[in-house]
C-alpha positions in Angstrom: -3.6 30.0 -4.8 -4.9 29.4 -1.5 -6.7 26.1 -1.1 -9.1 27.8 1.6 -10.3 29.9 -1.8 -11.7 26.2 -3.4 -13.4 24.9 -0.2 -16.7 26.2 -0.2 -17.9 23.7 2.8 -15.3 22.9 4.8 -17.3 20.7 7.3 -20.4 18.6 7.3 -21.6 16.9 10.5 -24.8 13.8 10.1 -22.8 12.4 7.0 -23.6 8.8 6.4 -20.8 6.9 4.1 -21.7 3.7 2.4 -18.3 1.4 1.5 -17.9 -2.1 -0.1 -18.1 -4.6 3.0 -18.4 -2.4 5.3 -21.8 -1.1 7.7 -23.4 2.2 6.9 -21.5 4.9 9.6 -22.7 8.0 10.7 -20.1 10.7 11.1 -18.2 14.3 10.2 -17.0 15.2 7.0 -13.8 17.4 6.3 -12.6 19.0 3.2 -8.8 20.0 3.4 -6.0 20.7 0.7 -5.5 17.5 0.1 -7.6 15.0 1.7 -11.5 14.1 2.3 -11.3 12.9 5.9 -14.4 11.2 7.2 -14.9 10.5 11.2 -17.0 8.1 12.6 -16.5 9.9 15.9 -18.4 6.9 17.5 -17.1 6.3 21.1 -17.2 2.4 20.9 -15.8 1.9 17.6 -14.3 5.0 15.7 -13.4 4.9 12.3 -11.6 7.3 10.0 -11.3 7.4 6.3 -8.3 9.7 4.2 -9.3 9.9 0.9 -6.3 11.8 -1.4 -8.1 14.3 -3.7 -5.8 13.3 -6.2 -6.9 9.5 -6.0 -10.7 10.9 -6.9 -11.4 10.0 -11.0 -15.0 11.4 -11.2 -18.1 11.7 -8.7 -21.7 11.9 -9.3 -24.5 13.8 -7.5 -27.7 12.8 -6.7 -31.3 14.1 -4.8 -33.7 12.9 -3.0 -35.7 15.9 -1.2 -33.2 17.9 0.7 -30.9 14.8 1.1 -27.8 14.7 -1.5 -25.9 12.1 -2.5 -22.3 11.9 -3.7 -20.6 9.1 -5.1 -17.0 9.2 -5.3 -15.1 6.6 -7.8 -11.3 6.8 -7.2 -8.3 6.0 -9.5 -7.5 2.8 -7.6 -11.1 1.4 -8.5 -12.6 2.1 -5.2 -16.3 3.4 -5.1 -18.0 5.4 -2.3 -21.1 7.3 -1.2 -22.1 9.9 0.6 -25.2 10.8 2.3 -25.2 14.3 2.9 -28.2 16.5 4.4 -29.0 19.9 2.9 -29.1 20.5 -0.7 -26.8 23.3 -0.9 -24.1 22.0 1.6 -24.3 18.7 -0.9 -23.4 20.9 -3.8 -20.6 22.9 -2.3 -19.1 19.7 -1.4 -19.5 18.1 -4.4 -17.7 21.5 -6.5 -15.4 21.7 -3.7 -14.3 18.1 -4.5 -14.2 18.3 -8.2 -11.9 21.7 -7.9 -9.6 19.9 -5.3 -9.3 16.7 -7.6 -8.3 18.3 -11.0 -5.4 20.8 -9.9 -3.7 21.9 -12.7 -0.4 22.6 -11.2 2.0 19.6 -10.1 3.0 22.0 -7.4 0.1 22.1 -5.7 -0.3 18.4 -5.5 0.5 16.5 -2.0 3.7 15.3 -2.4 5.0 19.2 -2.0 3.3 19.2 1.5 3.6 15.6 2.8 5.9 15.3 5.6 7.1 11.9 6.7 5.9 10.1 9.9 8.3 7.4 9.4 12.2 7.5 10.1 14.2 7.6 7.0 16.9 5.2 6.6 17.8 5.8 3.4 17.3 8.3 0.5 15.4 6.3 -2.0 15.7 9.5 -4.8 19.8 8.0 -4.6 19.1 4.5 -4.1 18.8 3.6 -8.0 21.2 5.5 -9.9 23.0 5.0 -13.6 26.5 5.2 -12.2 25.4 2.2 -10.1 24.2 0.1 -13.0 27.0 0.8 -14.9 29.4 -0.4 -12.0 27.7 -3.5 -12.0 27.7 -3.9 -16.1 31.6 -2.9 -15.9 32.2 -6.2 -13.4 31.5 -8.3 -16.4 32.1 -6.3 -19.6 34.3 -3.2 -20.9 32.6 -2.8 -23.9 30.0 0.2 -22.9 30.5 3.6 -21.4 28.3 6.1 -19.8 27.5 8.8 -22.0 26.7 12.4 -20.2 25.9 14.0 -24.1 22.4 14.9 -22.8 23.3 16.0 -19.1 21.2 19.4 -19.6 18.5 17.6 -21.5 19.1 19.3 -25.0 19.3 16.1 -27.1 16.2 14.2 -26.1 13.8 16.0 -23.3 12.8 12.3 -22.5 15.9 10.8 -21.9 17.8 10.8 -18.6 21.1 13.1 -18.2 23.5 9.8 -18.2 22.9 6.7 -20.1 24.5 3.5 -21.6 26.3 3.1 -24.6 28.9 1.1 -27.2 32.2 2.0 -26.4 33.0 2.3 -29.8 30.4 5.2 -30.6 32.0 8.5 -29.5 29.1 11.5 -28.2 29.1 13.3 -31.9 28.4 10.0 -33.9 25.2 10.1 -31.0 24.0 13.4 -32.2 23.7 12.5 -35.5 22.0 9.5 -34.3 19.4 11.5 -32.4 18.5 13.4 -35.5 17.3 10.1 -37.0 15.5 8.8 -34.3 11.9 10.1 -33.2 12.1 12.2 -30.2 15.5 11.8 -30.5 15.5 8.9 -28.6 18.8 7.4 -30.1 19.3 3.1 -29.2 20.8 2.7 -25.3 21.6 0.3 -23.3 18.4 -1.9 -21.7 20.0 -5.5 -20.6 23.2 -7.2 -20.6 22.9 -10.8 -20.4 26.0 -12.1 -18.7 25.4 -15.8 -19.5 26.7 -15.2 -23.1 27.0 -11.6 -23.4 24.0 -10.4 -25.0 22.2 -7.3 -24.7 19.1 -5.7 -25.2 18.6 -2.0 -26.6 15.7 0.2 -26.8 14.9 3.4 -28.9 12.0 5.0 -30.8 11.5 4.6 -34.7 14.2 5.5 -37.1 13.1 8.7 -39.4 13.0 6.9 -42.8 10.1 8.2 -44.2 9.0 7.5 -47.6 12.1 8.5 -49.4 14.1 5.7 -47.3 16.7 8.1 -45.5 19.1 6.3 -43.8 21.8 7.2 -41.0 25.3 5.2 -41.3 26.2 6.3 -37.3 22.6 4.3 -36.3 23.9 1.2 -38.6 27.4 1.7 -36.9 25.5 2.1 -32.9 23.3 -1.0 -33.3 25.8 -2.8 -35.1 28.3 -2.6 -32.3 26.0 -4.6 -30.4 26.4 -7.7 -32.5 29.0 -10.5 -32.1 31.1 -11.4 -35.2 29.2 -13.6 -37.6 25.9 -13.1 -35.4 22.4 -11.7 -36.5 20.3 -9.0 -34.2 16.6 -8.9 -33.7 14.6 -5.6 -34.4 11.7 -6.3 -32.2 9.4 -4.1 -33.4 6.0 -3.2 -31.4 3.7 -2.4 -34.1 1.9 -4.4 -36.8 3.6 -4.3 -40.3 1.3 -2.3 -41.8 1.1 0.5 -39.5 4.9 0.9 -39.6 4.7 1.2 -42.9 1.9 4.2 -42.7 4.4 5.7 -40.3 6.6 6.4 -43.2 4.3 8.8 -44.8 4.7 10.8 -41.3 8.6 11.1 -41.7 8.6 7.9 -39.5 9.3 4.1 -40.6 11.0 1.5 -39.7 14.8 -0.2 -40.4 15.3 -1.0 -44.0 16.9 -4.3 -44.7 19.1 -3.1 -47.0 20.7 -0.8 -44.8 20.4 -3.5 -41.4 21.3 -6.8 -43.1 22.3 -8.3 -39.8 18.9 -7.5 -38.2 16.1 -9.6 -38.5 12.6 -7.3 -38.1 9.8 -9.0 -36.5 6.5 -7.1 -36.0 4.6 -8.2 -32.7 1.9 -5.5 -32.3 1.3 -4.1 -29.1 -2.0 -1.9 -28.4 -1.5 2.0 -27.7 -3.7 5.0 -25.9 -7.3 5.0 -26.3 -7.7 1.4 -27.0 -6.1 0.0 -23.6 -8.3 3.0 -21.8 -11.2 2.0 -23.5 -10.4 -2.0 -22.7 -9.7 -0.8 -18.9 -13.2 0.9 -18.8 -14.8 -2.1 -20.1 -12.9 -4.3 -18.0 -14.1 -2.2 -14.7 -17.6 -1.9 -15.8 -17.8 -5.6 -16.1 -16.3 -6.4 -12.7 -18.8 -4.0 -11.0 -21.4 -5.2 -12.8 -23.4 -7.3 -10.0 -26.6 -8.1 -12.0 -25.1 -10.4 -15.0 -25.2 -14.2 -15.4 -22.3 -16.3 -16.5 -22.5 -15.8 -19.9 -23.0 -12.3 -19.7 -20.0 -11.9 -17.3 -17.9 -13.9 -20.0 -18.9 -11.9 -22.7 -18.5 -8.6 -21.1 -14.5 -10.1 -20.1 -13.9 -11.4 -23.6 -15.4 -7.8 -25.0 -12.9 -5.8 -22.6 -9.9 -7.7 -24.6 -7.9 -6.9 -21.3 -6.6 -10.5 -21.2 -5.6 -10.1 -24.8 -3.6 -7.4 -24.4 -1.9 -9.1 -21.7 -1.1 -11.9 -23.8 0.4 -9.7 -26.5 2.8 -8.2 -23.8 3.6 -11.0 -22.7 4.3 -12.8 -25.9 6.4 -10.0 -27.2 8.9 -10.1 -24.2 9.0 -14.0 -24.4 9.9 -13.6 -28.0 12.7 -11.0 -26.8 13.8 -12.9 -23.8 14.0 -15.9 -26.3 16.6 -14.4 -29.4 18.8 -13.4 -25.9 18.8 -16.6 -24.0 17.9 -19.0 -26.6 19.2 -18.0 -29.9 22.4 -16.3 -28.6 21.2 -13.2 -30.3 21.0 -9.1 -29.5 18.0 -7.2 -29.5 16.6 -3.5 -30.2 13.1 -2.9 -29.3 11.0 -0.2 -30.7 7.3 0.9 -31.3 6.8 4.5 -32.1 7.9 6.8 -29.2 9.6 3.9 -27.2 8.0 5.3 -24.1 4.9 2.8 -23.8 5.1 -1.0 -25.5 8.8 -0.5 -25.7 9.2 -0.4 -22.1 6.5 -3.3 -21.7 8.4 -5.7 -23.2 12.0 -4.5 -22.3 11.2 -4.9 -19.0 9.4 -7.8 -18.6 12.2 -9.5 -20.6 14.4 -8.6 -17.8 12.1 -10.2 -14.9 12.1 -13.6 -17.2 16.0 -13.8 -17.7 17.0 -11.8 -14.6 16.8 -13.4 -11.0 18.1 -9.6 -9.6 14.8 -8.1 -11.0 12.9 -10.8 -9.3 13.8 -9.6 -5.8 12.3 -6.3 -4.4 15.5 -3.7 -4.7 15.9 -5.8 -7.8 12.5 -4.9 -9.2 12.7 -1.4 -7.9 15.6 -0.9 -9.6 13.9 -1.8 -12.6 11.2 0.1 -12.5 13.4 3.4 -12.1 15.4 1.9 -14.9 13.4 1.1 -17.5 10.0 3.5 -16.5 10.7 6.5 -14.1 14.3 7.4 -16.2 13.6 5.8 -19.7 10.7 8.3 -19.8 7.7 6.5 -19.5 5.0 9.7 -19.5 3.3 9.2 -15.7 1.7 12.3 -15.7 0.0 12.3 -18.6 -0.8 8.3 -18.8 -2.2 7.9 -15.1 -4.1 11.5 -15.0 -7.5 9.2 -14.8 -8.2 5.8 -14.4 -11.3 3.9 -15.4 -14.3 6.2 -13.8 -13.2 9.4 -15.7 -15.8 11.4 -17.9 -13.3 13.1 -19.6 -11.4 11.7 -22.5 -8.2 13.1 -23.1 -6.0 11.8 -25.3 -3.1 10.8 -23.3 -4.3 8.5 -20.5 -3.6 4.6 -20.9 -3.2 2.2 -18.4 0.5 1.2 -19.9 1.8 0.7 -16.3 -0.9 -1.3 -15.0 -0.9 -4.0 -18.0 3.2 -4.1 -17.1 2.6 -4.9 -13.6 -0.6 -7.4 -14.2 1.5 -9.2 -16.5 4.4 -9.3 -13.6 1.6 -10.5 -11.5 0.8 -13.2 -14.3 4.3 -14.7 -13.9 4.5 -14.5 -10.4 1.3 -16.8 -10.1 2.7 -19.0 -12.5 6.4 -19.2 -10.4 4.7 -18.3 -6.9 8.2 -19.2 -5.1 10.7 -17.0 -7.5 9.7 -13.8 -6.5 10.8 -11.8 -3.3 7.8 -9.6 -3.7 4.6 -10.5 -2.8 0.8 -9.1 -5.2 0.5 -6.5 -2.5 3.7 -5.1 -3.7 2.2 -4.9 -6.9 -1.1 -3.5 -5.4 1.0 -0.8 -3.7 2.7 0.6 -7.2 -0.5 1.0 -8.8 -1.8 2.8 -6.2 1.0 5.0 -6.1 1.3 5.8 -9.9 -2.1 7.0 -10.0 -2.1 9.2 -6.5 0.5 9.2 -3.8 2.0 11.6 -1.2 5.6 10.9 -2.8 6.9 12.0 -5.6 8.1 9.3 -7.6 5.9 9.2 -10.4 5.0 13.1 -10.6 6.0 14.6 -14.0 6.6 12.5 -17.2 10.6 12.7 -17.2 13.9 13.0 -16.0 13.9 16.4 -17.4 10.4 17.3 -15.7 11.0 16.2 -12.5 14.5 18.0 -12.5 12.9 21.4 -13.1 10.3 20.2 -10.2 13.2 19.9 -8.1 11.4 16.8 -6.9 14.4 15.1 -4.9 14.7 18.5 -3.0 10.9 19.0 -2.4 9.2 15.7 -2.0 10.1 12.6 -0.4 10.7 9.5 -2.7 8.2 5.9 -2.4 11.7 4.0 -2.1 12.7 5.5 1.1 9.2 4.5 2.6 8.8 1.1 0.8 12.6 0.1 2.2 11.8 1.0 5.6 11.8 -2.0 7.6 7.9 -1.5 9.0 6.9 -1.7 5.4 9.2 -3.8 3.7 8.1 -6.7 5.4 4.7 -6.4 4.3 6.1 -7.1 1.0 7.8 -10.2 1.1 6.7 -13.0 -0.2 6.8 -15.9 2.5 7.4 -18.6 -0.2 10.7 -17.2 -1.8 13.8 -19.4 -2.6 16.1 -17.5 -5.0 16.0 -18.9 -8.5 18.9 -18.6 -10.4 17.5 -19.8 -13.8 15.6 -18.0 -16.8 11.8 -18.3 -16.2 9.5 -19.2 -19.2 5.8 -17.9 -18.7 2.9 -19.7 -20.4 1.1 -17.1 -22.2 -1.9 -19.9 -23.7 -5.1 -18.4 -22.7 -6.0 -20.6 -20.2 -3.0 -19.8 -18.3 -4.2 -16.4 -17.9 -6.4 -15.1 -15.5 -8.2 -11.9 -14.4 -5.9 -10.2 -11.8 -9.1 -10.4 -8.7 -6.5 -8.3 -6.6 -7.0 -5.5 -8.1 -9.8 -5.6 -10.3 -12.3 -7.5 -7.8 -11.0 -6.1 -4.4 -13.8 -3.6 -3.8 -16.8 -6.5 -5.4 -15.9 -9.4 -2.5 -14.8 -9.6 0.9 -11.0 -10.5 1.0 -11.4 -11.9 4.8 -11.0 -15.2 3.4 -8.3 -14.5 1.6 -6.5 -12.9 4.4 -6.8 -15.9 6.6 -5.8 -18.4 4.3 -2.2 -16.0 3.7 -2.1 -16.1 7.3 -2.2 -19.7 7.5 0.1 -20.3 5.0 2.6 -18.0 6.6 2.2 -19.6 10.1 2.5 -23.1 8.2 6.3 -21.8 7.0 7.2 -20.4 10.0 6.4 -23.6 11.4 7.9 -25.6 8.9 11.3 -23.3 9.5 11.3 -24.0 13.1 10.6 -28.0 12.3 13.5 -27.7 9.5 15.7 -25.9 12.2 15.0 -28.6 14.9 16.3 -31.6 12.1 19.4 -30.0 11.3 20.0 -29.4 15.1 19.4 -33.3 15.6 21.6 -34.4 12.9 24.6 -31.7 14.2 24.0 -33.9 17.5 23.7 -37.6 15.9 27.0 -36.3 14.2 28.6 -35.7 17.0 27.7 -38.3 18.9 28.7 -41.0 16.2 32.4 -39.2 16.0 32.5 -39.5 20.0 31.9 -43.1 19.8 34.3 -43.5 17.0 36.9 -41.8 19.2 
């Protein structure tokens, strides 16, 4: 298919662009296969806007006489307005944008056409491979092995080709366990706690059904993670009621009789349409400029967004507590093990592991616990808060995770090497990007699409020195301790950097950030002077004694 077939009017003049906090500006609008480009063409102050079609969530058309208006609502929550003279021209542009922003084929998306303009220092596709992670693990324990049982994705289509499992469990046993777990997602290693050798594993629900079916290989596998005389905890991200109902559909949970050394705890985390509705309500509340304080607070509460944040953080803190304070191993799962499970395992690692609070460590975490672990980004991030089509699979699962990370970052502002801008960048690229990193729903799909060969990795760009500096936290001081975030309601805040950034000017916040950076630079200079003077005094003292 040629993009030209979808573009009825490639260019329109005398278009007026309206954006928050900017004066209205007149210029030329151009449509390409992947971008909407607006150029003011003013000699005194030329302005350009490049908007990826894949970033468009919905468009609305309005007409007053022959003047047409298109309101474009973006997946990054921005809203822009274009006034286009001529009804026919406006309708043509609107239908072209609609067609280009809803392309069915992944291979027609921009990452397959994007050619980088920056120097590529490292190939992001090979920056965080499972064997590199296993090498780190092998330096502290020899109880685990790399299994290639899934090398052709035939055992579990949503798992990567290589997984880390207990050394005492062979591939034949893994195959039997896979048959006993939903979607064949058998328990695999998520995190090893160096301090005490405890581990966190993740999987999907067991297929116990109403008959109480069991699998001895499954029992052996998860028991292999226990120390002699120790108990473990199974954190189920569903309510007890939902878990019991799952048995009628062939799913279920681990029976105490068959897993006597494990204590099951239910921590209900919502999923799918409930989360999507929550995002829609929150964004609607943030965009409504008309309400008074009472109405704003009641709308914010009705969205339940901060309640979801609290639930996720509470479950993650529980997992971290079991590992660090109770000295117990943990297995986390919900139904599929591709959503709330990953929120809990990745946040628990941020709490426990200082490496995950560095830029590269966090990138590795996203690759390991989200991309390789089979979070279906293509489905979950297909639409954002403005879409009119209500499809079943959309849910802001990854955005909620990033919001939880921001909550912890806000409570521990010196413990993270990255800043808020880094988290916002990941949110934007998960929904619309020139890079191939978040395309597809799992490693199997990415392999079939040949993404590493045909597209550029987000990490190649982020880790280039020119970009990396923008994402560094000037307050960072490496903290090797476990950090325990507060989940008290008064400790959780609305993430203004995402939800209010298009509704209020950021000029003063930017100025404050710049001032803070200058103070820190000046402080370092003074510290260097103090150290130099101390050395001089010490040298003078030594010379005097001689």
